[in-house]
C-alpha positions as CSV (number, residue, x, y, z in Angstrom):
1,M,-10.4,16.0,38.4
2,E,-13.3,16.0,41.0
3,Y,-14.1,19.0,42.4
4,F,-16.7,19.3,45.8
5,E,-17.4,22.3,47.6
6,R,-20.0,21.9,51.1
7,P,-23.0,23.0,49.9
8,V,-24.1,26.8,50.6
9,G,-27.2,26.7,53.7
10,G,-30.4,27.9,53.5
11,E,-33.5,28.7,55.4
12,R,-35.2,24.9,55.4
13,A,-34.5,22.6,57.6
14,L,-34.7,19.4,58.4
15,L,-33.3,18.3,62.0
16,V,-33.0,14.4,62.8
17,H,-31.5,12.6,66.3
18,L,-29.6,9.3,66.7
19,S,-30.2,7.6,69.6
20,L,-27.4,5.9,70.6
21,Q,-27.6,2.9,73.3
22,G,-27.2,3.6,76.4
23,R,-25.8,6.7,75.5
24,D,-28.6,9.3,75.9
25,R,-28.0,12.1,78.7
26,Y,-31.3,14.4,79.0
27,E,-31.9,14.8,74.5
28,D,-35.3,17.2,74.4
29,E,-36.7,18.0,71.0
30,Q,-38.2,20.6,72.2
31,E,-34.8,22.1,73.2
32,F,-33.6,21.2,69.3
33,R,-36.2,22.8,67.9
34,E,-35.5,25.8,69.9
35,L,-31.2,25.9,68.7
36,A,-33.0,25.8,65.0
37,R,-35.6,28.3,65.7
38,S,-32.9,31.0,67.5
39,A,-30.5,30.2,64.2
40,G,-33.4,31.5,62.0
41,V,-34.5,28.3,59.5
42,Q,-37.6,26.9,59.0
43,I,-38.7,23.1,60.1
44,L,-40.1,21.5,58.0
45,D,-39.6,18.2,60.0
46,Y,-37.6,16.1,63.5
47,L,-36.9,12.8,62.0
48,R,-35.1,10.2,64.6
49,S,-33.5,7.1,64.3
50,A,-31.4,4.5,66.8
51,R,-28.9,2.5,66.4
52,P,-26.7,0.3,69.2
53,R,-23.7,2.7,67.5
54,P,-22.9,5.0,65.4
55,D,-22.3,4.4,61.6
56,P,-18.8,5.5,60.8
57,R,-19.1,6.6,57.2
58,Y,-22.4,8.0,57.9
59,F,-23.1,8.2,61.5
60,L,-27.4,7.1,60.5
61,G,-27.9,4.3,58.5
62,R,-27.5,3.6,54.8
63,G,-31.9,3.0,54.7
64,K,-31.2,6.7,56.8
65,V,-29.5,8.5,54.9
66,E,-31.7,7.2,51.3
67,E,-34.6,7.9,53.0
68,L,-32.7,11.2,54.2
69,Q,-31.9,11.8,50.4
70,A,-35.1,11.1,49.1
71,R,-37.0,14.3,51.7
72,V,-34.0,16.7,51.0
73,E,-35.3,16.3,47.3
74,E,-39.1,15.7,47.6
75,D,-39.3,19.1,50.0
76,D,-36.5,21.1,48.8
77,I,-34.1,21.3,51.6
78,D,-31.4,23.5,52.8
79,V,-29.6,21.9,55.4
80,V,-29.7,19.2,57.8
81,L,-29.1,20.3,61.5
82,F,-27.9,17.3,63.6
83,D,-28.2,16.7,67.4
84,N,-25.1,14.6,67.9
85,P,-22.2,15.8,67.1
86,L,-20.5,14.7,64.1
87,S,-17.0,14.3,62.9
88,P,-15.7,16.1,59.5
89,A,-15.3,13.0,57.5
90,Q,-19.3,11.7,58.2
91,E,-20.0,15.0,57.7
92,R,-18.5,15.4,54.2
93,N,-19.1,12.4,53.6
94,L,-23.7,13.4,54.6
95,E,-23.5,16.5,51.9
96,K,-22.6,14.7,49.3
97,E,-25.1,12.5,49.3
98,L,-27.7,14.7,50.1
99,K,-27.0,17.7,48.4
100,C,-27.5,20.1,51.0
101,R,-25.7,21.2,53.5
102,V,-25.1,19.3,57.0
103,L,-24.5,21.1,60.4
104,D,-24.3,19.5,64.5
105,R,-25.1,20.2,67.3
106,T,-21.7,21.9,67.4
107,G,-22.0,24.0,64.4
108,L,-25.8,24.9,65.2
109,I,-24.6,26.5,68.3
110,L,-21.2,28.4,66.4
111,D,-24.2,29.9,64.0
112,I,-26.0,30.8,66.3
113,F,-23.1,33.0,67.5
114,A,-22.2,34.8,64.9
115,Q,-25.9,35.9,64.4
116,R,-25.4,37.3,68.0
117,A,-22.5,38.8,69.2
118,R,-22.3,42.2,68.9
119,T,-19.0,43.1,71.0
120,H,-15.5,43.5,69.5
121,E,-14.5,40.9,72.5
122,G,-17.8,39.0,71.9
123,K,-17.2,38.7,67.7
124,L,-13.2,37.2,68.5
125,Q,-14.7,35.2,70.8
126,V,-17.1,33.9,69.3
127,E,-14.4,33.6,65.7
128,L,-12.1,31.4,68.0
129,A,-14.5,28.4,68.8
130,Q,-15.6,28.7,65.0
131,L,-11.9,29.0,63.6
132,E,-11.2,25.8,66.2
133,H,-14.2,24.3,65.1
134,L,-12.8,24.5,60.8
135,A,-8.8,22.9,62.2
136,S,-10.6,19.5,61.7
137,R,-13.0,20.2,58.8
138,L,-10.1,21.3,56.5
139,V,-8.7,18.2,55.7
140,R,-9.4,16.8,52.0
141,G,-12.9,19.3,52.3
142,W,-12.5,20.2,48.6
143,T,-11.1,17.0,46.8
144,H,-8.8,19.8,43.9
145,L,-6.9,20.1,47.3
146,E,-5.0,16.5,48.3
147,R,-0.8,16.3,49.0
148,Q,1.1,15.8,45.9
149,K,2.9,12.7,45.1
150,G,6.3,11.8,45.6
151,G,8.9,10.2,43.9
152,I,10.7,11.6,41.0
153,G,9.5,13.7,38.1
154,L,6.0,13.9,40.3
155,R,7.2,16.3,43.0
156,G,5.1,19.5,44.1
157,P,5.5,22.8,43.9
158,G,6.1,22.8,47.8
159,E,3.6,24.0,50.4
160,T,0.1,22.3,49.1
161,Q,-3.7,24.9,49.4
162,L,-4.6,22.6,52.6
163,E,-1.1,23.3,54.2
164,T,-1.3,27.1,53.3
165,D,-4.5,26.6,55.1
166,R,-4.0,24.8,57.7
167,R,-0.8,27.5,58.3
168,L,-3.2,30.5,57.8
169,L,-5.5,29.2,60.5
170,R,-3.3,28.7,63.1
171,L,-1.5,32.0,62.1
172,R,-5.5,33.2,63.2
173,V,-6.0,31.1,66.0
174,A,-2.6,32.0,67.4
175,Q,-3.6,36.1,66.9
176,L,-7.6,35.7,68.2
177,R,-6.0,34.4,71.3
178,E,-3.4,37.0,71.6
179,R,-6.0,39.5,72.1
180,L,-8.0,37.8,74.1
181,G,-5.4,37.5,76.5
182,D,-5.5,41.8,76.2
183,V,-8.8,41.3,76.9
184,Q,-8.3,39.5,80.0
185,R,-5.4,41.9,81.1
186,T,-7.6,45.1,81.4
187,R,-11.0,43.2,82.6
188,D,-7.9,42.2,85.6
189,L,-7.4,45.5,85.8
190,G,-10.8,46.5,86.5
191,R,-10.8,43.6,89.6
192,A,-8.5,44.7,91.0
193,A,-9.9,48.6,91.0
194,R,-12.6,47.0,92.1
195,V,-11.2,44.4,94.9
196,K,-10.0,47.8,96.2
197,A,-12.3,49.6,96.0
198,E,-13.8,46.6,98.4
199,I,-17.0,46.8,95.7
200,P,-18.6,43.3,95.2
201,T,-19.2,41.6,92.4
202,I,-21.7,40.3,91.3
203,A,-22.4,37.3,88.1
204,L,-25.7,35.8,86.7
205,V,-25.3,32.5,85.8
206,G,-28.2,30.1,84.9
207,Y,-30.0,27.7,82.3
208,T,-29.6,29.7,78.6
209,N,-33.9,31.4,78.0
210,A,-33.5,31.9,82.6
211,G,-34.3,35.4,82.1
212,K,-30.8,36.6,83.2
213,S,-31.3,39.2,81.0
214,T,-34.4,40.5,82.6
215,L,-33.2,40.9,85.5
216,F,-30.2,41.4,85.1
217,N,-32.2,44.6,82.8
218,R,-34.3,45.1,86.0
219,L,-31.5,44.6,89.1
220,C,-29.3,47.7,86.7
221,S,-31.6,50.2,84.9
222,A,-30.4,48.6,82.2
223,E,-31.7,47.5,78.0
224,V,-30.0,44.8,77.7
225,Y,-31.7,43.0,75.4
226,A,-33.9,39.6,76.2
227,A,-36.1,38.0,74.6
228,D,-37.7,34.2,74.5
229,Q,-34.7,32.4,72.4
230,L,-32.1,30.4,73.4
231,F,-29.0,32.7,73.9
232,A,-30.7,36.4,73.4
233,T,-27.5,37.0,74.2
234,L,-23.9,36.6,74.0
235,D,-21.6,39.2,75.0
236,P,-20.1,40.0,78.3
237,T,-22.5,43.7,80.0
238,L,-21.6,45.1,83.0
239,R,-22.9,47.5,85.5
240,R,-22.1,49.4,88.1
241,V,-25.1,49.5,90.8
242,S,-26.8,50.7,94.1
243,L,-28.6,47.6,96.2
244,A,-30.2,48.3,99.4
245,G,-27.5,46.8,102.1
246,V,-24.8,46.2,99.8
247,G,-24.3,49.8,98.7
248,P,-22.0,50.2,95.3
249,A,-21.7,47.4,93.3
250,V,-21.1,45.1,89.6
251,V,-23.3,42.7,88.1
252,A,-22.3,41.0,85.6
253,D,-24.7,39.4,82.8
254,T,-22.9,36.3,81.7
255,V,-23.9,33.6,78.3
256,G,-26.8,31.0,78.4
257,F,-25.6,27.0,78.9
258,I,-26.4,24.4,78.1
259,R,-26.9,20.6,77.9
260,Q,-23.6,19.1,75.8
261,L,-21.9,22.5,75.8
262,P,-18.6,21.2,73.6
263,H,-15.7,22.3,75.3
264,H,-14.0,23.7,72.7
265,L,-16.4,26.6,73.2
266,V,-15.5,26.7,77.0
267,D,-12.6,27.5,76.3
268,A,-13.0,29.7,74.0
269,F,-16.0,32.4,76.2
270,R,-13.2,31.6,79.7
271,A,-12.3,35.2,79.5
272,T,-15.9,36.2,80.3
273,L,-16.4,33.7,82.4
274,E,-13.7,34.5,84.2
275,E,-16.7,37.2,85.1
276,T,-18.0,34.3,87.6
277,V,-14.8,32.9,88.9
278,Q,-13.9,36.2,90.6
279,A,-17.1,37.1,91.1
280,D,-18.1,37.0,95.0
281,L,-21.6,35.6,94.9
282,L,-22.9,33.5,92.0
283,V,-27.3,34.2,91.2
284,H,-27.9,31.0,89.9
285,V,-30.6,32.5,87.8
286,V,-33.2,29.0,87.1
287,D,-36.4,29.3,84.7
288,A,-39.4,28.3,87.4
289,A,-41.7,26.8,85.0
290,S,-39.8,24.9,83.0
291,S,-40.2,20.9,83.9
292,E,-36.4,20.5,83.3
293,R,-34.9,23.1,85.5
294,D,-33.5,19.8,87.3
295,Q,-31.4,19.0,84.6
296,H,-30.3,22.5,83.2
297,I,-29.3,23.1,87.4
298,E,-26.5,20.5,86.9
299,A,-26.0,21.3,83.9
300,V,-24.5,24.8,84.3
301,E,-22.7,23.2,87.7
302,L,-20.9,21.5,85.7
303,V,-20.4,23.8,83.2
304,L,-19.3,25.9,86.8
305,S,-17.0,23.8,87.4
306,E,-15.0,23.3,84.2
307,V,-14.5,26.9,84.5
308,G,-13.6,26.8,88.2
309,A,-15.9,28.4,89.5
310,G,-17.1,26.3,91.7
311,E,-16.7,26.8,95.3
312,V,-17.6,29.8,94.7
313,P,-21.2,31.1,96.8
314,V,-24.3,30.6,95.1
315,L,-27.8,32.1,95.5
316,M,-30.2,30.1,93.9
317,V,-32.7,32.2,91.9
318,F,-35.8,30.6,91.2
319,N,-37.4,33.1,88.0
320,K,-40.4,33.3,86.3
321,V,-43.1,33.0,89.1
322,D,-45.5,34.6,87.4
323,C,-45.7,31.3,85.0
324,L,-47.3,28.9,88.4
325,L,-49.8,28.3,89.1
326,L,-50.9,29.0,93.4
327,A,-47.0,30.1,93.1
328,E,-46.1,33.5,94.8
329,A,-42.6,35.7,95.2
330,H,-40.5,34.2,98.6
331,M,-37.9,33.2,100.1
332,D,-36.5,29.3,101.4
333,F,-35.0,28.8,104.2
334,D,-32.3,26.2,105.3
335,S,-32.6,24.5,108.7
336,D,-30.2,27.2,109.7
337,G,-32.1,29.9,109.4
338,Q,-30.0,31.1,105.9
339,I,-32.1,32.4,102.7
340,Q,-31.2,29.6,100.5
341,R,-33.6,29.6,97.6
342,V,-35.4,33.0,96.2
343,W,-39.1,33.3,93.9
344,I,-39.4,35.9,92.3
345,S,-40.2,37.8,88.7
346,A,-38.0,39.8,86.7
347,R,-40.6,40.1,84.4
348,D,-43.7,42.1,86.2
349,G,-40.9,43.0,89.3
350,S,-42.4,40.6,92.0
351,G,-40.3,40.0,94.6
352,M,-37.1,42.2,93.8
353,D,-37.2,43.1,97.5
354,L,-36.6,39.6,98.2
355,L,-33.6,39.4,95.7
356,D,-32.4,42.9,97.7
357,Q,-32.8,41.0,101.1
358,A,-30.4,37.6,100.5
359,I,-27.8,39.3,98.3
360,A,-27.9,41.3,101.0
361,S,-27.8,38.9,103.6
362,R,-24.3,37.4,101.3
363,L,-22.8,40.0,101.2
364,R,-22.9,41.9,103.7
365,R,-19.4,43.5,104.5
366,P,-17.1,41.7,107.4
367,R,-16.9,44.0,110.6
368,V,-13.0,45.8,111.0
369,Q,-11.6,44.5,113.8
370,Q,-7.9,45.2,116.4
371,L,-5.6,42.4,115.8
372,C,-2.2,42.5,117.4
373,L,0.5,40.6,116.1
374,G,4.4,40.3,118.2
375,P,7.3,40.5,116.3
376,Q,7.5,36.9,114.7
377,R,3.4,36.6,113.2
378,G,6.0,38.3,110.4
379,A,4.1,34.8,108.1
380,L,0.4,35.6,109.4
381,R,1.3,39.9,108.8
382,A,1.6,39.0,104.9
383,R,-0.4,36.7,104.8
384,L,-3.2,39.8,106.0
385,F,-2.4,42.1,103.3
386,A,-2.7,39.7,100.7
387,E,-6.0,38.9,101.5
388,N,-6.4,43.0,101.1
389,A,-8.0,43.0,104.4
390,V,-5.6,45.3,106.0
391,R,-7.3,48.8,106.8
392,A,-4.2,50.7,109.4
393,E,-1.4,49.8,111.5
394,H,0.7,51.1,113.5
395,V,4.5,49.5,115.7
396,D,4.2,50.4,119.3
397,E,7.5,50.5,120.7
398,H,7.7,46.6,122.2
399,G,7.6,46.7,118.0
400,V,4.5,45.0,118.2
401,W,2.1,45.4,114.8
402,H,-0.9,47.1,115.7
403,L,-3.2,45.8,112.8
404,D,-7.0,47.0,111.6
405,V,-8.4,44.5,109.5
406,Q,-11.6,43.8,107.6
407,I,-12.2,40.7,106.7
408,A,-15.5,37.8,107.3
409,E,-15.0,36.0,110.2
410,D,-14.4,32.5,108.9
411,T,-11.9,33.2,106.6
412,L,-9.9,34.9,109.4
413,S,-10.4,31.9,111.8
414,R,-9.7,29.7,109.0
415,I,-5.9,31.3,108.8
416,L,-5.4,31.6,113.0
417,Y,-5.7,27.9,112.1
418,H,-3.1,28.3,109.4
419,E,-1.2,29.8,111.8
420,G,-1.9,27.4,114.5
421,L,-4.0,30.2,116.8
422,V,-7.2,31.6,117.5
423,L,-8.5,34.8,117.8
424,A,-8.6,36.0,121.3
425,D,-5.0,34.7,120.8
426,V,-4.0,38.1,118.7
427,Q,-6.9,40.5,120.1
428,E,-4.9,40.7,122.7
429,M,-1.7,43.0,124.6
430,L,1.8,41.6,124.2
431,P,3.9,43.6,126.7
């Protein structure tokens, strides 16, 4: 009986990109090369091909597969990396023909994640993403595990090895999701304590290799690993700091984003990205020296909307200004005089005072106001308590609630609007 097991990967790599008519979105050869280098492989060549649509069996055309076969044998290639998503069948068919390991873009990113994960949570997230990616690739991965034939005298002994693998995989995925749920509940408790203590959270987000970890180290005097490579840091990190004009705050460093980030990777890291959803301010770090910065901004905004952080206030920070000719740290303002962008260099520290000023302007604590609510305003009072805005309360002899509230004026105006009121209605003393 034929036996097929996936070849073992290695360091000598051949990169392949197939351009599909009308489907390319900012494919960046340099970025794919950087992904491969981040995985630790030696790149021997980068091959390009074009087709109106992918071949259902090999993804590439038969002639290109034969060309790859010759290159693999000639250069002793260990792994062929595709800058395209491959179906499980296409991946297996290519491995049978090429006699070497084949990985698509998702598999390559997962390999990098596995190398970078250091904390317990990070390892759980990577394992979950790997197993969900592997689930569809168990099918006929080994031909000796095919189903037993049915019929009298031909029935199998019960559950086949393939079915056993699938069942064990489902159980492990369920365990990982439960553990990550525990992690998220722990994070929720810490977040609730910070809210109660009125400590704002600032989440650093941005495209991978934009300099988030370097900025995080500069803000927090921390020693998070930072390097000029994609996904240099993977694990989420939180630090409590004291910022000028803000006071105590928590800064969160998150995983970097990338174009065409697979959806199941976003789902696996949702517990980590929850910090962005619940943050008081997102500091969107952009590589100012990158020629692709507009596309990078678009990719980050897309992922933020996918995880539900599209409505969180954002401060744009253009990093690496030291790499630009005739550029220095400065701030840009909009037509209303509000700070729109900050240009800094996290590496040499220029512009950090401007960044502190910008963050303070966005996180300026709301002033305390005294409100008077009559007995008929119970729903409004409950809403203010739900917003954690009430700092003190007493009731006078007329049954009027006197509340000291600390809440942003626009938030208070929105709440009053839904009640059909304006601020003057609740600031006047009732008889």
